[in-house]
N, C-alpha and C positions, 0 to 999 in steps of 0.2 A: 205332283210336285205343288205344294203352295209356296206363294212370297208373300213374307209378313213385314210391314213397316209398324215399327214399334216406338213408343214413345215413353220415356219416364222422367216425372218431376215430384216426385212424393216429398222429398227433402230437400237437399241442397246439389243435388247432382243433376244436372240437364242433360238427357241422354236419346240418341236414336240409334236404332239399329234396323238392319235390313238384312231379314234372314229368309231362306229355304229351306223349307222342312217337308220331309216326306217320311214313308213307312207306316204309319198309324200309329196305335197304341202297341202294335206289338215288335215294330222296326223302328223306334225314330230314331230318325237321322236329321241333323242340322247342319247346313253350312251356312257360315257367317260372310256376308258379302260386306258388312261395313259395322263398325261398332264406334260409336262416338258418344263421347263423356267430355263435358265440361264442367271443373271440380268449382265450386266457391268456397272453398276451404280458407282460402287468405282472406276472403272478405269476413267471414264470422270466425274468423280466430281471435281476435281480438276482443270478441265479446263471451269467447271461453264457450261459445256455444253456437247454435243455428238460431237466426231470426228471422219469424215467419215472413215479416213483410218483405226482409231485405232477399230472402229467397224467392219470394214472388217477383218482385222487380229484376232480378237477374236472370228467372225465367224467361219473362217478357223479351228481354234482353236478347238471350242466347239463343232461344228456340228457332225464329226464322233464321239466325247465321246456320245452325245446324243444318236444318232443314235443305237450305240451300245447298250445302255440301252434300247433303244425302242425296240430293235430288240430281245430281248430275249422276251420282253412281246408278241410281233407278232407271233412267234415261228412257226408253222405250217399253223398261220392261211391263209387264201387268203385276199390278198390287192386288190380291185377293183378299187380304185382311189387314185394316189399320188397326193397331192395338195401342192401349194406353190406360197407364195405371190410373186407377178412382178411388183407390185406399186400402191401407192405411195410411197414415203421413199427416202433413200440414196441410191444413185445408186450402190456404191460402196457394199454395205450392201445387197442390193438385189441379185446383181449377184451371192452373195456367194450361198444363196439358190437355185437360178435357176440352176447354175452349180451342186451341190450336188443334188438336186432332180433329173436331168437328169442323172447323173452317178448311182444312186440307183436304178430308174426305169428301167434304162437297165440291170445291173449287177444281180439285186433281183427281182422284179415285172414288167418282161416285158409284161406279160397279161393283166397289169392293165391299166387305162387311165391314163394318165397325165395331169392336169389340172392348168392353172395358175388363179390365183385369186385376185381379187382387195381388197386390204389390209382394205379398208375403208367399202367394203360390207361386210366385216367379221366384222366389229365395227357394222353396221346397223343391221347385223342378229343376233348380238350376246344376243339381248334383248329373243330370243330362247332359252337360257341358263338362264333364272331366277326362272325356276319353277321347283324344283326336287319333282319326285315322287317316288322315291327311290333312294338307293347309287347311284350317278353318271350318275342318269338317268333323263332326262328332256324332260317333254313331255306336249303340249298343246292339249286341249281334241278337239274334233272338235266344240263345241258348242262356246267355248271361243276364237278360231282361226276366226269363221265367224264374232263373236261380238266384235274381236279386232278392226276392222275397219271400216270407215277410222280412219287413225291412224297420228299423228302429230311424228315426228322422230326427236330427237336432239341429233346431232353427234359431241361431244365435246372432243378435245384432244390438243396435243401441237402442230399441224401443220394443225388442222382443227375445225372450227365450222360451222356447217350445220344445216339448218333447212329445214325437206322435209315432203311431205304429202305423206302417203303409203293409196291405194285403196285395196291392196293385197299385199302379199309378194313379188309379182312379177310386179308390175305397182306401178311408183312412180314418185313424180315431185318434182326435188329441187326448195323449194321456195325462198332462201336466202342463204348466207355464209358470210364470214368475208370478207372486204375489204384489212384488212391489217394483223396485229397480231391475230393470232388464241387466245381463251381464255388460253390455258395452255400456250402458249408462253407468254402471259404477267404475268401469273403466276411466271413463271420462270425468267422473267427478274427484276419483281419486288420484288423477293426472292433475286437476286443477289442485287438492290437496297438497301436491308435492311442487306448484308451480311449474309446471309443465306444461306445453303450449297443447290447442285442440287440435285434431281428435286425439284423446286421450290413450286408444290402444295400443298404436305403434309406437307411442314414447314411453309408454310402461313397459312393454317388451324390449325396447331398446336398453332403455337402464336396467330391466332385470337380465342382461346377459352378464352384466358386471357384478352382479349382486348375489347373496346367499339364499336361496328361497326357503331353508330351513332357520334362517338369522329369527325370524319372529313367528309366533304362534297365534294367526289369526283363526279366528273361528271357521268353522264349516257351515253355515247357516241350512238347517232341514237334511244334511246329506243322508242323515241317516234313517230320516221320518220314512215310515210305511206308504209314500205316495211319491208323486213325479212333480210335486209342484216344486218351486225354487222361491230363492228369498236372497236378495244380495244388499238391500239396505242395511242390513245388521252389519254383513262387514266392511262397507264403506264406512260404518260410523264405528268400527273398532280401529279403521286406520285413522279416523280424522283424532279419534282419542289418544292413539299411540303418538302421532304428531303432534298432538296438544301437548302431551307427558313427557317428549323427547324431543326437544329444542334442536338438538344437535345429530339426530339419528342419519343414518347412511341413506342416501335416498334410493340409490340402487337396491339395497337392504328390501327396504319396504316396497320397491316394487316389484322385486321378485317375491317376495312372502306373498303380497298381495295375489301376484298371479298364479302362484301355486295354490293357494285355496280356493280361487275361482276356478283355476282347472281340475281342482280336486273334486268339487262338487259334480262338476259338469259329466267328469270321467267315471263318478260314483254310479250317477243318476242312470246314464247311457247304459253301463255294464249291468245294472241290475233289471233294465228293460230288456236289453239283448237276451239274457237269462230266462227271465219270467216269461217271453214271448218266442223264445226258439228262432230268435232272429236269424237271418243268414248275409245281413248287411248292416252297416251304420252309415247313414246319409248325414254329412256335416254341411251347412250351408248358411248364410248370412254374412254380414259384415265382418262377425269378430271371428268368421272362419279364415281371416285372413293371415290372424295369428297363427304365426309358425309352431311356437309351444302349442298350441290348442292342437293343432294338426298333428303333429310329431306324438302328443300324448296319448290321441285316438287311433290313430294308425298304429302305434305300438300297443295298444289294449286289444286293439281288433287282431294283430298276429298271433297275442298269446290266446284269444279265443277262438283263433283260425277261422274267421269269417271276413266277409270283404269289407273296405272302407272305402267309400266314395267322398271327394269334395272338387268341386267346380276349379277349373283352372283361376289363377287368382285374381285374372281381372273380371271374373263373373263372379266373385264374393260379394264386394261392394256394390251399391246400387249402378243397375246399369239397364238397358233396354232389351239386350238380348235374352235377358232370363225373362221378360215380360213378353217378348215373340215365343219364347218356348211355353211358357202358360198358356197362351193364345191358342197356340196351337192345339195344346190338350184340351183346352175348354170348347174348342170350336168341333172337337170330335166326339166331346160330349154332350155337344148342342147346349154349352152354358156360357150365359153373356151376364154380366153385371150392370146395371144401370149406367148409364153415363152421367154419373153427379159424384163429387168428391165426398169422401166417407172417411173422414180422419181416422174414425176407431173401427173400422171394418175387421169382422175376426177373419181367422183361416178356418 
């Protein structure tokens, strides 16, 4: 068993997590002893998005406060790994986490291993936090883990839309990603067009519940292209033109129709990948995976295709340090460690 203290500061959440991990790559088991997240949404909302220097300032304030809280939970427990997000993300925010991790590692946990973690790997592996076996424990049984692969992973967030083929926990191939706006970014931008507050995804979904998803025929960019690339800027622009030409448009109908178009694209591409690679499972993760509409649409499609569907528990979709601990454990077993410096454009 390994005990991991993880830190996440890639964007506008300051997060710490204390996780016990065991089982190796065949029987990964995670017990979450503490999961702390402080959000900055209220601070960035007036600006309609995250302001990097404000995010940095708030991380500098929040990091020592959260550490004092989690230090009480640690007590005299041995820490084997201190893990910190090093990218991708906002570099001013990332540097605060990296600097703080180095500081507490040297002062409090000098015998532990200090590991830099790719934020997107955290999202990718967060599906391992989708099955609770008991309070705060997540475990994939050996038979289920073997049957999981090959799998198609769909990672959807404000900055990324990526589709991946996974042949095991450690063997994967990126099939495609967005060429412009990520799906979460498109949701935020369309929300602003509708004068809805930041973050846009939950607001679009809230309005969509009261709207007609077939009221407006928005385009489905690249949906039928024979590749696994995405593009959401055209969909966003179509919503812009529609609002410009229809001053009295029903906001709920616009939200519902836009959401339906975005989900259609994701569902279609995921379905094609599942069929092409004879996948046994679909793994959904990232901040946009918190969308109940998207989760429902993909889970229903998986039932039709008779394959498994996995998505992390809701609190582990948006940015958190528990997923960073999970990725750190897998990275440690692979003997993989990233440089302890911020890299805003780090690839998956």
